[in-house]
ZAKOLSE-411478 format. One line per field, with one value per residue (C-alpha): residue number from 0; chain; z negated, y, x. Coordinates in pm, 1 decimal, padded with zeros to 6 digits. Example, Ala and Ser with C-alpha at 12.3 -4.5 7.8 and 13.67 -1.06 7.14 Angstrom:
<pts>
num	[0	1]
cadena	[A	A]
z	[-00780.0	-00714.0]
y	[-00450.0	-00106.0]
x	[01230.0	01367.0]
</pts>
This chain:
<pts>
num	[0	1	2	3	4	5	6	7	8	9	10	11	12	13	14	15	16	17	18	19	20	21	22	23	24	25	26	27	28	29	30	31	32	33	34	35	36	37	38	39	40	41	42	43	44	45	46	47	48	49	50	51	52	53	54	55	56	57	58	59	60	61	62	63	64	65	66	67	68	69	70	71	72	73	74	75	76	77	78	79	80	81	82	83	84	85	86	87	88	89	90	91	92	93	94	95	96	97	98	99	100	101	102	103	104	105	106	107	108	109	110	111	112	113	114	115	116	117	118	119	120	121	122	123	124	125	126	127	128	129	130	131	132	133	134	135	136	137	138	139	140	141	142	143	144	145	146	147	148	149	150	151	152	153	154	155	156	157	158	159	160	161	162	163	164	165	166	167	168	169	170	171	172	173	174	175	176	177	178	179	180	181	182	183	184	185	186	187	188	189	190	191	192	193	194	195	196	197	198	199	200	201	202	203	204	205	206	207	208	209	210	211	212	213	214	215	216	217	218	219	220	221	222	223	224	225	226	227	228	229	230	231	232	233	234	235	236	237	238	239	240	241	242	243	244	245	246	247	248	249	250	251	252	253	254	255	256	257	258	259	260	261	262	263	264	265	266	267	268	269	270	271	272	273	274	275	276	277	278	279	280]
cadena	[A	A	A	A	A	A	A	A	A	A	A	A	A	A	A	A	A	A	A	A	A	A	A	A	A	A	A	A	A	A	A	A	A	A	A	A	A	A	A	A	A	A	A	A	A	A	A	A	A	A	A	A	A	A	A	A	A	A	A	A	A	A	A	A	A	A	A	A	A	A	A	A	A	A	A	A	A	A	A	A	A	A	A	A	A	A	A	A	A	A	A	A	A	A	A	A	A	A	A	A	A	A	A	A	A	A	A	A	A	A	A	A	A	A	A	A	A	A	A	A	A	A	A	A	A	A	A	A	A	A	A	A	A	A	A	A	A	A	A	A	A	A	A	A	A	A	A	A	A	A	A	A	A	A	A	A	A	A	A	A	A	A	A	A	A	A	A	A	A	A	A	A	A	A	A	A	A	A	A	A	A	A	A	A	A	A	A	A	A	A	A	A	A	A	A	A	A	A	A	A	A	A	A	A	A	A	A	A	A	A	A	A	A	A	A	A	A	A	A	A	A	A	A	A	A	A	A	A	A	A	A	A	A	A	A	A	A	A	A	A	A	A	A	A	A	A	A	A	A	A	A	A	A	A	A	A	A	A	A	A	A	A	A	A	A	A	A	A	A	A	A	A	A	A	A	A	A	A	A	A	A]
z	[00000.0	00085.0	00082.1	-00277.3	-00326.3	-00324.0	-00614.5	-00809.2	-00781.7	-01077.7	-01148.1	-01310.5	-01010.5	-00845.0	-00484.4	-00179.3	00079.1	00422.6	00734.3	01094.8	01215.5	01571.3	01645.9	01600.0	01931.6	01975.1	02091.0	01750.9	01575.7	01793.1	01702.8	01333.0	01372.1	01559.3	01652.0	01983.1	02010.6	02245.9	01940.7	01882.0	02017.3	01769.4	01477.6	01552.5	01482.1	01116.7	01078.0	00909.6	00848.7	00527.2	00348.5	00526.7	00458.7	00686.6	00550.2	00676.9	00608.2	00586.8	00555.4	00351.3	00570.0	00577.0	00678.6	00743.1	00748.9	00470.1	00224.5	-00029.3	00227.9	00076.8	-00281.1	-00171.2	-00056.7	-00414.2	-00561.1	-00323.8	-00405.1	-00779.7	-00749.3	-00537.0	-00814.2	-01069.5	-00844.2	-00806.7	-00434.8	-00240.6	-00154.4	-00049.0	-00309.4	-00244.3	-00326.0	-00314.1	-00027.4	00191.2	00559.4	00727.8	00405.3	00422.8	00134.3	00194.9	00086.3	00188.8	00167.6	00230.1	00533.4	00378.4	00649.9	00545.9	00757.8	00554.1	00704.9	01042.3	01067.8	01266.3	01341.5	01333.5	01712.9	01712.6	01508.8	01628.4	01943.8	01997.4	02019.9	01651.7	01538.8	01361.5	01355.8	01098.5	00962.9	00804.4	01122.4	01092.8	00736.1	00833.3	01126.4	00904.3	00660.2	00937.5	00907.1	00543.3	00468.4	00162.9	-00089.7	-00302.5	-00001.0	00094.5	-00257.3	-00258.8	00084.6	-00006.0	-00335.3	-00156.7	00127.5	-00103.7	-00339.1	-00042.6	00071.3	-00279.2	-00299.3	00036.7	-00073.2	-00403.7	-00218.5	00083.3	00320.0	00658.8	00886.0	00786.8	01152.0	01322.8	01311.4	00935.8	00809.3	00880.5	00782.6	00709.0	00731.0	00524.2	00764.8	00518.4	00330.4	00607.5	00336.3	00503.4	00336.8	00369.3	00410.0	00176.2	00222.1	00352.6	00474.2	00212.8	00347.6	00559.0	00270.0	00266.2	-00034.3	-00060.8	00063.0	00224.2	00390.3	00759.4	00710.1	00846.7	00712.9	00961.8	00773.8	00807.8	00758.1	01030.8	00950.0	00583.7	00501.9	00245.6	00427.3	00491.9	00146.1	-00014.2	00226.2	00144.7	-00229.8	-00200.9	00017.9	-00173.1	-00556.5	-00526.4	-00349.9	-00608.6	-00882.8	-00695.7	-00665.9	-01035.8	-01119.4	-00952.1	-01231.2	-01489.3	-01314.4	-01377.7	-01095.8	-01338.5	-01569.5	-01269.3	-01146.6	-01487.2	-01481.9	-01136.4	-01265.0	-01562.9	-01349.9	-01088.1	-01343.9	-01167.0	-01295.2	-01495.7	-01566.3	-01199.8	-01021.5	-00780.1	-01068.0	-01186.7	-00832.3	-00767.5	-01110.9	-01055.0	-00714.3	-00856.5	-01154.0	-00920.7	-00666.1	-00933.0	-01074.0	-00731.8	-00615.2	-00932.1	-00886.3	-00525.5	-00608.8	-00885.8	-00638.7	-00395.7	-00629.9]
y	[00000.0	00343.4	00554.9	00665.6	00975.7	00795.4	00578.3	00870.9	01131.9	01154.2	01353.3	01617.2	01659.4	01999.9	01931.5	02153.4	02039.7	02154.4	02173.6	02260.7	02600.9	02544.6	02916.7	02907.1	02864.2	02701.7	03033.7	03183.9	02892.2	02934.2	03303.0	03219.0	02957.3	03206.2	02950.4	02861.2	02484.4	02217.5	02066.2	02369.0	02192.7	01909.7	02150.4	02326.2	02002.6	02032.0	02387.6	02454.9	02787.5	02788.1	03082.4	03334.9	03149.8	02942.4	02605.2	02340.7	01997.5	01673.0	01362.0	01058.5	00752.4	00418.3	00512.9	00200.6	00382.6	00636.7	00463.0	00748.2	01029.5	01213.4	01180.3	01301.5	01624.2	01685.5	01571.6	01792.1	02104.7	02046.3	01977.3	02290.0	02497.8	02348.4	02471.3	02815.0	02761.0	02926.3	02657.0	02601.3	02475.1	02187.5	02142.0	01798.6	01822.0	01628.1	01664.5	01436.3	01231.1	01167.8	01272.0	01481.8	01787.6	02144.4	02433.9	02797.3	02950.9	03117.9	03377.0	03738.3	04053.2	04203.3	03950.0	03835.5	03460.4	03269.5	02911.1	02803.3	02805.0	03167.8	03263.9	03059.3	02897.8	02550.2	02403.7	02491.2	02282.2	01954.0	02006.3	01833.1	02128.9	02462.6	02672.5	02697.3	02824.2	03093.6	03192.6	03231.8	03447.6	03707.6	03788.4	03898.8	04271.5	04273.9	04053.9	04011.1	03890.8	03653.0	03509.9	03446.9	03286.1	03051.6	02957.8	02869.5	02685.2	02471.3	02410.0	02285.7	02059.5	01914.9	01866.1	01688.0	01464.2	01391.7	01290.5	01145.3	01371.3	01222.7	01486.8	01849.4	01953.5	02287.1	02228.2	02173.8	02496.3	02866.1	03181.9	03525.6	03887.8	04148.7	04418.8	04697.9	04583.4	04355.8	04096.9	03760.2	03431.5	03090.0	03110.7	02900.4	02537.8	02279.1	01917.7	01692.3	01373.0	01189.8	01045.5	00720.4	00487.4	00455.6	00642.7	00416.7	00467.5	00529.2	00708.0	01062.4	01306.4	01575.2	01902.4	02278.7	02244.4	01984.4	01619.7	01520.3	01199.7	01085.1	01265.9	01598.8	01613.8	01571.3	01827.2	02087.2	02029.6	02102.7	02410.6	02569.5	02562.5	02664.6	02338.7	02128.9	02301.0	02230.2	01863.3	01844.7	01976.8	01665.3	01461.9	01653.2	01635.2	01333.4	01236.5	01015.2	01310.8	01526.1	01263.4	01255.4	01634.8	01618.1	01366.2	01585.3	01897.9	01731.0	01519.1	01196.6	00853.4	00747.7	00406.7	00310.9	00066.0	00348.7	00555.1	00269.0	00180.5	00538.0	00572.4	00258.0	00389.0	00716.4	00553.6	00325.6	00600.0	00845.5	00595.7	00505.9	00866.2	00978.1	00697.8	00804.5	01173.5	01090.3	00887.7	01183.0	01467.6]
x	[00000.0	00133.5	-00182.1	-00140.7	-00352.8	-00689.3	-00565.6	-00421.8	-00697.5	-00935.4	-01250.0	-01028.5	-00796.7	-00855.0	-00958.2	-00977.7	-01233.5	-01117.0	-01331.3	-01256.6	-01371.1	-01493.2	-01459.2	-01079.8	-00899.7	-00560.8	-00412.3	-00489.3	-00322.1	-00012.0	-00001.9	-00013.7	00259.4	00479.9	00746.5	00904.8	00893.6	00770.0	00600.4	00376.6	00069.8	00128.2	00170.3	-00159.5	-00347.1	-00237.2	-00365.3	-00698.3	-00874.0	-01074.3	-01243.3	-01023.0	-00696.7	-00473.8	-00366.3	-00127.3	-00277.2	-00077.0	-00289.1	-00197.9	-00154.7	00024.7	00378.7	00583.3	00919.4	00868.2	00636.1	00631.0	00608.1	00310.5	00439.2	00783.6	00618.1	00505.1	00836.2	01034.8	00835.7	00883.4	01256.4	01290.5	01133.0	01371.7	01653.1	01486.7	01437.0	01154.9	00900.9	00542.6	00295.4	00057.0	-00309.8	-00470.7	-00717.2	-00954.8	-01033.6	-01285.9	-01292.4	-00917.5	-00692.7	-00384.9	-00190.6	-00265.6	-00022.1	-00109.4	00058.0	00363.5	00424.4	00373.2	00363.4	00650.6	00890.5	01011.2	01068.1	01327.0	01414.8	01776.9	01789.9	01677.3	01984.1	02278.0	02404.4	02263.9	02613.6	02661.4	02365.7	02437.4	02811.8	03028.3	03217.6	03128.6	03102.2	02723.8	02739.5	02987.3	02766.0	02458.9	02654.5	02687.0	02316.5	02345.5	02358.0	02585.2	02765.0	02452.4	02257.3	02538.3	02553.6	02177.5	02182.9	02468.5	02304.5	01981.4	02156.5	02365.8	02074.3	01873.5	02159.2	02185.3	01809.3	01800.1	02087.5	01913.8	01596.1	01784.4	01592.2	01669.1	01521.4	01589.1	01606.9	01560.2	01183.4	01176.6	01328.4	01288.2	01470.1	01329.8	01438.7	01256.8	01141.1	01221.5	01531.8	01674.1	01751.9	01820.3	01732.0	01574.1	01196.5	00980.6	01081.9	00838.7	00850.8	01006.9	00855.6	01116.2	01316.1	01509.9	01514.0	01891.3	02198.3	02457.2	02793.3	02742.8	02410.2	02395.9	02136.5	02039.9	02057.7	02077.8	02449.4	02485.8	02543.1	02556.8	02739.7	02997.0	03278.7	03107.9	02947.1	03289.7	03438.9	03171.8	03208.2	03581.1	03529.6	03240.5	03218.8	02850.8	02775.5	02956.9	02756.1	02431.9	02528.4	02615.7	02269.8	02128.4	02288.1	02083.0	01745.5	01521.8	01286.9	01094.7	01027.9	00939.9	00693.5	00526.3	00498.6	00338.6	00085.2	-00001.9	-00038.3	-00258.4	-00447.8	-00352.9	-00450.6	-00145.0	-00296.6	-00316.4	-00086.9	-00000.7	00139.4	00363.0	00471.8	00583.5	00742.8	00950.2	01057.0	01187.5	01361.9	01560.3	01625.3	01738.2	01987.6	02129.3	02160.4	02334.4	02585.6	02634.0	02681.2	02929.7	03134.0	03144.5	03233.9]
</pts>
């Protein structure tokens, strides 16, 4: 079983009931998305307009590859907050009687948003050294901005390593520039779902930085003290405790088999990842 939400939701769980607005055309959804991608048409299918607000809806379904995909979305958003990273928040929702997670469209008129490909040459994407990081630093306006950007970048790398996020591609992250202050930073983070169960030698994680593996993680930790600190924080964070906090906040059924299945998953994963990170740094 990998459709967990239906087993976890209780009568006390706050639910958002989404419906399609037939008056909303695809062109309006594309305008709200404001991204240049061949996958735009696919993304619009996730967008719902409800009571004057745009939501992005991810349904819970049986995912053979990433069994805990919908729960990892919740876990990722909580771990991001622990690391003081900007992130979307999720509401348990239903659409056409199917459970899922809804997040409010994070884009605000005070900011201009960019994908990675909008900012740097495509030949810099997914490289195995720090050229991309140095290129992104050029968009900062001062030392304070640069410090914030690096902190957020390295915190995100560490989070993705902690969760073994396999697919932090150009489509799964955006950057923002404040129209007034010109402050450059990571936009609220979304998409925490493509996570592997175990990190092994030979596995490459696609990331903002490029390719994350045992070699490049060690290299980055030596080059940037901020990254090493972000990795060390992973050793202090308990995914089991975070999962319990999620269950309390969403009023999930903590007597269900789904709860124990997920709890066991995070206990084992937490132990393995901490061993892995210790071996790298």
